[in-house]
VMD Tcl script that builds the backbone (N, CA, C; Angstrom):
set m [mol new atoms 330]
animate dup $m
set s [atomselect $m all]
$s set {name element resname resid chain x y z} {
  {N N UNK 1 A -23.125 1.949 -94.769}
  {CA C UNK 1 A -22.392 1.183 -93.782}
  {C C UNK 1 A -21.930 -0.126 -94.407}
  {N N UNK 2 A -20.709 -0.494 -94.168}
  {CA C UNK 2 A -20.180 -1.773 -94.642}
  {C C UNK 2 A -20.552 -2.868 -93.656}
  {N N UNK 3 A -20.533 -4.109 -94.122}
  {CA C UNK 3 A -20.793 -5.245 -93.237}
  {C C UNK 3 A -19.770 -5.236 -92.109}
  {N N UNK 4 A -20.200 -5.732 -90.929}
  {CA C UNK 4 A -19.292 -5.780 -89.787}
  {C C UNK 4 A -19.807 -6.732 -88.722}
  {N N UNK 5 A -18.873 -7.225 -87.947}
  {CA C UNK 5 A -19.195 -7.965 -86.733}
  {C C UNK 5 A -19.257 -6.970 -85.590}
  {N N UNK 6 A -20.147 -7.223 -84.650}
  {CA C UNK 6 A -20.208 -6.432 -83.429}
  {C C UNK 6 A -20.195 -7.391 -82.246}
  {N N UNK 7 A -19.327 -7.120 -81.279}
  {CA C UNK 7 A -19.346 -7.836 -80.009}
  {C C UNK 7 A -19.991 -6.912 -79.000}
  {N N UNK 8 A -20.931 -7.469 -78.223}
  {CA C UNK 8 A -21.649 -6.648 -77.248}
  {C C UNK 8 A -22.014 -7.496 -76.035}
  {N N UNK 9 A -22.423 -6.838 -74.977}
  {CA C UNK 9 A -22.858 -7.514 -73.759}
  {C C UNK 9 A -24.380 -7.433 -73.698}
  {N N UNK 10 A -25.020 -8.584 -73.527}
  {CA C UNK 10 A -26.473 -8.645 -73.446}
  {C C UNK 10 A -26.972 -8.291 -72.056}
  {N N UNK 11 A -28.281 -8.222 -71.921}
  {CA C UNK 11 A -28.899 -7.865 -70.639}
  {C C UNK 11 A -28.630 -8.914 -69.561}
  {N N UNK 12 A -28.215 -10.117 -69.975}
  {CA C UNK 12 A -27.883 -11.182 -69.027}
  {C C UNK 12 A -26.393 -11.212 -68.678}
  {N N UNK 13 A -25.668 -10.156 -69.060}
  {CA C UNK 13 A -24.225 -9.988 -68.802}
  {C C UNK 13 A -23.340 -10.961 -69.578}
  {N N UNK 14 A -23.894 -11.666 -70.554}
  {CA C UNK 14 A -23.076 -12.522 -71.405}
  {C C UNK 14 A -22.638 -11.743 -72.646}
  {N N UNK 15 A -21.566 -12.212 -73.256}
  {CA C UNK 15 A -21.028 -11.600 -74.463}
  {C C UNK 15 A -21.615 -12.300 -75.690}
  {N N UNK 16 A -21.944 -11.508 -76.691}
  {CA C UNK 16 A -22.518 -12.002 -77.936}
  {C C UNK 16 A -21.780 -11.348 -79.101}
  {N N UNK 17 A -21.917 -11.972 -80.276}
  {CA C UNK 17 A -21.519 -11.285 -81.501}
  {C C UNK 17 A -22.662 -11.378 -82.481}
  {N N UNK 18 A -22.694 -10.428 -83.385}
  {CA C UNK 18 A -23.638 -10.450 -84.494}
  {C C UNK 18 A -22.899 -9.981 -85.733}
  {N N UNK 19 A -23.329 -10.490 -86.860}
  {CA C UNK 19 A -22.814 -10.046 -88.155}
  {C C UNK 19 A -23.907 -9.242 -88.809}
  {N N UNK 20 A -23.594 -7.986 -89.116}
  {CA C UNK 20 A -24.540 -7.098 -89.781}
  {C C UNK 20 A -24.136 -6.936 -91.243}
  {N N UNK 21 A -25.142 -6.970 -92.105}
  {CA C UNK 21 A -24.921 -6.718 -93.527}
  {C C UNK 21 A -24.701 -5.220 -93.744}
  {N N UNK 22 A -24.315 -4.868 -94.944}
  {CA C UNK 22 A -24.080 -3.469 -95.276}
  {C C UNK 22 A -25.299 -2.580 -95.095}
  {N N UNK 23 A -26.504 -3.169 -95.123}
  {CA C UNK 23 A -27.729 -2.386 -94.934}
  {C C UNK 23 A -28.116 -2.273 -93.461}
  {N N UNK 24 A -27.285 -2.812 -92.567}
  {CA C UNK 24 A -27.539 -2.719 -91.135}
  {C C UNK 24 A -28.360 -3.851 -90.557}
  {N N UNK 25 A -28.869 -4.739 -91.407}
  {CA C UNK 25 A -29.651 -5.885 -90.932}
  {C C UNK 25 A -28.732 -6.925 -90.287}
  {N N UNK 26 A -29.186 -7.501 -89.188}
  {CA C UNK 26 A -28.437 -8.588 -88.545}
  {C C UNK 26 A -28.678 -9.852 -89.348}
  {N N UNK 27 A -27.593 -10.453 -89.849}
  {CA C UNK 27 A -27.742 -11.655 -90.669}
  {C C UNK 27 A -27.304 -12.911 -89.920}
  {N N UNK 28 A -26.616 -12.756 -88.800}
  {CA C UNK 28 A -26.203 -13.897 -87.995}
  {C C UNK 28 A -25.944 -13.409 -86.577}
  {N N UNK 29 A -26.406 -14.176 -85.588}
  {CA C UNK 29 A -26.162 -13.801 -84.197}
  {C C UNK 29 A -25.788 -15.043 -83.407}
  {N N UNK 30 A -24.911 -14.852 -82.445}
  {CA C UNK 30 A -24.423 -15.960 -81.633}
  {C C UNK 30 A -25.314 -16.220 -80.431}
  {N N UNK 31 A -25.030 -17.323 -79.759}
  {CA C UNK 31 A -25.545 -17.571 -78.425}
  {C C UNK 31 A -24.609 -16.845 -77.460}
  {N N UNK 32 A -24.945 -16.824 -76.184}
  {CA C UNK 32 A -24.143 -16.103 -75.205}
  {C C UNK 32 A -22.854 -16.821 -74.849}
  {N N UNK 33 A -21.835 -16.029 -74.578}
  {CA C UNK 33 A -20.530 -16.517 -74.122}
  {C C UNK 33 A -20.226 -15.897 -72.760}
  {N N UNK 34 A -19.500 -16.611 -71.935}
  {CA C UNK 34 A -19.131 -16.110 -70.615}
  {C C UNK 34 A -18.115 -14.971 -70.695}
  {N N UNK 35 A -17.319 -14.949 -71.766}
  {CA C UNK 35 A -16.255 -13.941 -71.862}
  {C C UNK 35 A -16.216 -13.324 -73.247}
  {N N UNK 36 A -15.574 -12.166 -73.330}
  {CA C UNK 36 A -15.382 -11.516 -74.624}
  {C C UNK 36 A -14.503 -12.388 -75.516}
  {N N UNK 37 A -13.514 -13.050 -74.934}
  {CA C UNK 37 A -12.645 -13.942 -75.706}
  {C C UNK 37 A -13.426 -15.063 -76.368}
  {N N UNK 38 A -14.438 -15.589 -75.678}
  {CA C UNK 38 A -15.285 -16.621 -76.272}
  {C C UNK 38 A -16.032 -16.091 -77.481}
  {N N UNK 39 A -16.561 -14.875 -77.369}
  {CA C UNK 39 A -17.260 -14.259 -78.500}
  {C C UNK 39 A -16.297 -13.998 -79.657}
  {N N UNK 40 A -15.079 -13.566 -79.351}
  {CA C UNK 40 A -14.081 -13.338 -80.399}
  {C C UNK 40 A -13.718 -14.649 -81.098}
  {N N UNK 41 A -13.626 -15.746 -80.325}
  {CA C UNK 41 A -13.375 -17.052 -80.935}
  {C C UNK 41 A -14.537 -17.446 -81.843}
  {N N UNK 42 A -15.769 -17.092 -81.454}
  {CA C UNK 42 A -16.929 -17.350 -82.295}
  {C C UNK 42 A -16.843 -16.621 -83.623}
  {N N UNK 43 A -16.417 -15.364 -83.582}
  {CA C UNK 43 A -16.226 -14.592 -84.822}
  {C C UNK 43 A -15.187 -15.277 -85.701}
  {N N UNK 44 A -14.081 -15.706 -85.102}
  {CA C UNK 44 A -13.036 -16.398 -85.871}
  {C C UNK 44 A -13.586 -17.667 -86.524}
  {N N UNK 45 A -14.462 -18.371 -85.803}
  {CA C UNK 45 A -15.058 -19.586 -86.345}
  {C C UNK 45 A -15.989 -19.270 -87.522}
  {N N UNK 46 A -16.754 -18.185 -87.418}
  {CA C UNK 46 A -17.595 -17.779 -88.554}
  {C C UNK 46 A -16.713 -17.443 -89.750}
  {N N UNK 47 A -15.640 -16.720 -89.512}
  {CA C UNK 47 A -14.736 -16.378 -90.623}
  {C C UNK 47 A -14.223 -17.626 -91.323}
  {N N UNK 48 A -13.935 -18.663 -90.548}
  {CA C UNK 48 A -13.402 -19.906 -91.106}
  {C C UNK 48 A -14.469 -20.731 -91.829}
  {N N UNK 49 A -15.655 -20.828 -91.259}
  {CA C UNK 49 A -16.672 -21.748 -91.767}
  {C C UNK 49 A -17.669 -21.118 -92.745}
  {N N UNK 50 A -17.851 -19.808 -92.694}
  {CA C UNK 50 A -18.914 -19.173 -93.484}
  {C C UNK 50 A -18.793 -19.329 -94.998}
  {N N UNK 51 A -17.612 -19.464 -95.576}
  {CA C UNK 51 A -17.578 -19.603 -97.040}
  {C C UNK 51 A -18.080 -20.948 -97.556}
  {N N UNK 52 A -18.247 -21.924 -96.674}
  {CA C UNK 52 A -18.505 -23.301 -97.094}
  {C C UNK 52 A -19.965 -23.701 -96.865}
  {N N UNK 53 A -20.644 -24.039 -97.933}
  {CA C UNK 53 A -22.074 -24.340 -97.868}
  {C C UNK 53 A -22.401 -25.511 -96.945}
  {N N UNK 54 A -21.481 -26.453 -96.792}
  {CA C UNK 54 A -21.760 -27.648 -95.987}
  {C C UNK 54 A -21.982 -27.334 -94.510}
  {N N UNK 55 A -21.623 -26.139 -94.053}
  {CA C UNK 55 A -21.802 -25.766 -92.648}
  {C C UNK 55 A -23.129 -25.046 -92.385}
  {N N UNK 56 A -23.939 -24.867 -93.405}
  {CA C UNK 56 A -25.241 -24.204 -93.254}
  {C C UNK 56 A -26.348 -25.247 -93.157}
  {N N UNK 57 A -27.229 -25.051 -92.206}
  {CA C UNK 57 A -28.390 -25.911 -92.039}
  {C C UNK 57 A -29.631 -25.048 -92.237}
  {N N UNK 58 A -30.328 -25.290 -93.329}
  {CA C UNK 58 A -31.522 -24.523 -93.670}
  {C C UNK 58 A -32.721 -25.131 -92.955}
  {N N UNK 59 A -33.423 -24.307 -92.201}
  {CA C UNK 59 A -34.518 -24.770 -91.361}
  {C C UNK 59 A -35.789 -23.952 -91.623}
  {N N UNK 60 A -36.901 -24.442 -91.084}
  {CA C UNK 60 A -38.159 -23.703 -91.067}
  {C C UNK 60 A -38.701 -23.780 -89.651}
  {N N UNK 61 A -39.064 -22.633 -89.090}
  {CA C UNK 61 A -39.579 -22.589 -87.721}
  {C C UNK 61 A -40.963 -23.221 -87.651}
  {N N UNK 62 A -41.437 -23.462 -86.431}
  {CA C UNK 62 A -42.787 -23.995 -86.235}
  {C C UNK 62 A -43.851 -23.059 -86.803}
  {N N UNK 63 A -43.511 -21.768 -86.889}
  {CA C UNK 63 A -44.442 -20.775 -87.446}
  {C C UNK 63 A -44.336 -20.677 -88.968}
  {N N UNK 64 A -43.484 -21.530 -89.568}
  {CA C UNK 64 A -43.369 -21.555 -91.023}
  {C C UNK 64 A -42.380 -20.562 -91.606}
  {N N UNK 65 A -41.539 -19.956 -90.767}
  {CA C UNK 65 A -40.574 -18.973 -91.254}
  {C C UNK 65 A -39.208 -19.630 -91.484}
  {N N UNK 66 A -38.630 -19.440 -92.662}
  {CA C UNK 66 A -37.312 -19.988 -92.944}
  {C C UNK 66 A -36.219 -19.250 -92.156}
  {N N UNK 67 A -35.192 -19.996 -91.763}
  {CA C UNK 67 A -34.004 -19.440 -91.117}
  {C C UNK 67 A -32.868 -20.426 -91.329}
  {N N UNK 68 A -31.680 -20.090 -90.851}
  {CA C UNK 68 A -30.560 -21.016 -90.966}
  {C C UNK 68 A -29.671 -20.936 -89.738}
  {N N UNK 69 A -28.942 -22.025 -89.526}
  {CA C UNK 69 A -27.875 -22.086 -88.531}
  {C C UNK 69 A -26.572 -22.289 -89.270}
  {N N UNK 70 A -25.504 -21.715 -88.737}
  {CA C UNK 70 A -24.161 -21.962 -89.234}
  {C C UNK 70 A -23.455 -22.811 -88.189}
  {N N UNK 71 A -22.930 -23.945 -88.619}
  {CA C UNK 71 A -22.263 -24.889 -87.730}
  {C C UNK 71 A -20.748 -24.838 -87.908}
  {N N UNK 72 A -20.041 -25.170 -86.840}
  {CA C UNK 72 A -18.597 -25.369 -86.895}
  {C C UNK 72 A -18.333 -26.820 -87.292}
  {N N UNK 73 A -17.097 -27.134 -87.620}
  {CA C UNK 73 A -16.752 -28.494 -88.023}
  {C C UNK 73 A -16.935 -29.492 -86.879}
  {N N UNK 74 A -17.007 -29.015 -85.624}
  {CA C UNK 74 A -17.240 -29.912 -84.491}
  {C C UNK 74 A -18.729 -30.175 -84.253}
  {N N UNK 75 A -19.601 -29.627 -85.101}
  {CA C UNK 75 A -21.031 -29.864 -85.013}
  {C C UNK 75 A -21.799 -28.903 -84.123}
  {N N UNK 76 A -21.119 -27.931 -83.525}
  {CA C UNK 76 A -21.800 -26.959 -82.669}
  {C C UNK 76 A -22.253 -25.754 -83.492}
  {N N UNK 77 A -23.408 -25.207 -83.105}
  {CA C UNK 77 A -23.925 -24.018 -83.785}
  {C C UNK 77 A -23.059 -22.817 -83.425}
  {N N UNK 78 A -22.604 -22.097 -84.443}
  {CA C UNK 78 A -21.843 -20.863 -84.235}
  {C C UNK 78 A -22.801 -19.677 -84.175}
  {N N UNK 79 A -23.782 -19.677 -85.058}
  {CA C UNK 79 A -24.717 -18.560 -85.121}
  {C C UNK 79 A -26.006 -18.948 -85.800}
  {N N UNK 80 A -27.032 -18.163 -85.549}
  {CA C UNK 80 A -28.365 -18.379 -86.092}
  {C C UNK 80 A -28.830 -17.098 -86.776}
  {N N UNK 81 A -29.539 -17.264 -87.848}
  {CA C UNK 81 A -30.046 -16.106 -88.602}
  {C C UNK 81 A -31.326 -15.578 -87.977}
  {N N UNK 82 A -31.786 -14.492 -88.519}
  {CA C UNK 82 A -33.125 -13.982 -88.224}
  {C C UNK 82 A -34.145 -14.888 -88.912}
  {N N UNK 83 A -35.398 -14.687 -88.635}
  {CA C UNK 83 A -36.464 -15.378 -89.358}
  {C C UNK 83 A -36.746 -14.604 -90.645}
  {N N UNK 84 A -36.915 -15.333 -91.725}
  {CA C UNK 84 A -37.134 -14.715 -93.030}
  {C C UNK 84 A -38.567 -14.957 -93.500}
  {N N UNK 85 A -38.982 -14.142 -94.463}
  {CA C UNK 85 A -40.342 -14.235 -94.999}
  {C C UNK 85 A -40.470 -15.304 -96.079}
  {N N UNK 86 A -39.335 -15.750 -96.633}
  {CA C UNK 86 A -39.375 -16.747 -97.701}
  {C C UNK 86 A -38.039 -17.491 -97.756}
  {N N UNK 87 A -38.043 -18.640 -98.423}
  {CA C UNK 87 A -36.783 -19.366 -98.593}
  {C C UNK 87 A -35.823 -18.573 -99.477}
  {N N UNK 88 A -36.358 -17.826 -100.410}
  {CA C UNK 88 A -35.528 -16.972 -101.258}
  {C C UNK 88 A -34.779 -15.939 -100.410}
  {N N UNK 89 A -35.483 -15.298 -99.474}
  {CA C UNK 89 A -34.850 -14.309 -98.599}
  {C C UNK 89 A -33.815 -14.979 -97.698}
  {N N UNK 90 A -34.139 -16.178 -97.189}
  {CA C UNK 90 A -33.176 -16.913 -96.364}
  {C C UNK 90 A -31.916 -17.228 -97.164}
  {N N UNK 91 A -32.080 -17.691 -98.389}
  {CA C UNK 91 A -30.928 -18.029 -99.215}
  {C C UNK 91 A -30.089 -16.794 -99.534}
  {N N UNK 92 A -30.732 -15.637 -99.669}
  {CA C UNK 92 A -29.978 -14.389 -99.831}
  {C C UNK 92 A -29.203 -14.062 -98.558}
  {N N UNK 93 A -29.775 -14.367 -97.387}
  {CA C UNK 93 A -29.067 -14.173 -96.128}
  {C C UNK 93 A -27.827 -15.047 -96.054}
  {N N UNK 94 A -27.954 -16.297 -96.463}
  {CA C UNK 94 A -26.791 -17.202 -96.489}
  {C C UNK 94 A -25.735 -16.663 -97.431}
  {N N UNK 95 A -26.143 -16.198 -98.599}
  {CA C UNK 95 A -25.191 -15.636 -99.565}
  {C C UNK 95 A -24.463 -14.437 -98.966}
  {N N UNK 96 A -25.169 -13.637 -98.189}
  {CA C UNK 96 A -24.549 -12.472 -97.557}
  {C C UNK 96 A -23.531 -12.893 -96.495}
  {N N UNK 97 A -23.859 -13.919 -95.703}
  {CA C UNK 97 A -22.893 -14.413 -94.707}
  {C C UNK 97 A -21.673 -14.998 -95.416}
  {N N UNK 98 A -21.892 -15.737 -96.501}
  {CA C UNK 98 A -20.765 -16.295 -97.255}
  {C C UNK 98 A -19.865 -15.189 -97.797}
  {N N UNK 99 A -20.466 -14.111 -98.280}
  {CA C UNK 99 A -19.698 -13.012 -98.878}
  {C C UNK 99 A -19.001 -12.152 -97.832}
  {N N UNK 100 A -19.688 -11.865 -96.723}
  {CA C UNK 100 A -19.163 -10.927 -95.733}
  {C C UNK 100 A -18.464 -11.582 -94.556}
  {N N UNK 101 A -18.829 -12.816 -94.249}
  {CA C UNK 101 A -18.305 -13.486 -93.071}
  {C C UNK 101 A -16.793 -13.594 -92.988}
  {N N UNK 102 A -16.113 -13.941 -94.077}
  {CA C UNK 102 A -14.670 -14.145 -93.972}
  {C C UNK 102 A -13.853 -12.884 -93.683}
  {N N UNK 103 A -14.353 -11.723 -94.055}
  {CA C UNK 103 A -13.481 -10.542 -93.988}
  {C C UNK 103 A -14.088 -9.313 -93.319}
  {N N UNK 104 A -15.310 -9.391 -92.837}
  {CA C UNK 104 A -15.917 -8.208 -92.209}
  {C C UNK 104 A -15.101 -7.809 -90.983}
  {N N UNK 105 A -14.914 -6.515 -90.761}
  {CA C UNK 105 A -14.163 -6.069 -89.587}
  {C C UNK 105 A -14.971 -6.287 -88.304}
  {N N UNK 106 A -14.269 -6.295 -87.195}
  {CA C UNK 106 A -14.883 -6.504 -85.893}
  {C C UNK 106 A -14.927 -5.201 -85.125}
  {N N UNK 107 A -16.107 -4.856 -84.617}
  {CA C UNK 107 A -16.295 -3.656 -83.808}
  {C C UNK 107 A -16.664 -4.112 -82.404}
  {N N UNK 108 A -15.902 -3.665 -81.419}
  {CA C UNK 108 A -16.142 -4.031 -80.031}
  {C C UNK 108 A -17.017 -2.968 -79.380}
  {N N UNK 109 A -18.246 -3.336 -79.048}
  {CA C UNK 109 A -19.186 -2.398 -78.434}
  {C C UNK 109 A -19.234 -2.539 -76.899}
  {N N UNK 110 A -18.326 -3.347 -76.354}
  {CA C UNK 110 A -18.324 -3.538 -74.910}
  {C C UNK 110 A -17.651 -2.360 -74.252}
}
mol reanalyze $m
mol bondsrecalc $m
mol representation Tube
mol addrep $m
């Protein structure tokens, strides 16, 4: 499977997007949007911002697990990664978003 974005409706009836790597792992997921158009705009924002390292914020959870947020130029979070087992794995996740984010196709699961 190639990397791809998926737009879907969550159990709370909001629209979300996720970016999946070629191995099927979710490498970035959005917060909820009221409309499908909002989620599509989120995908466009990831495509624009993902190649640039300055938009990534590397974090560690309270449980000690590394993760990252991808920010837009307006300072809002576009997407959040999964929790990783190490900073090395997190940095590989960022590299995957940088590589796949700009051009991955969009699949509408709604």
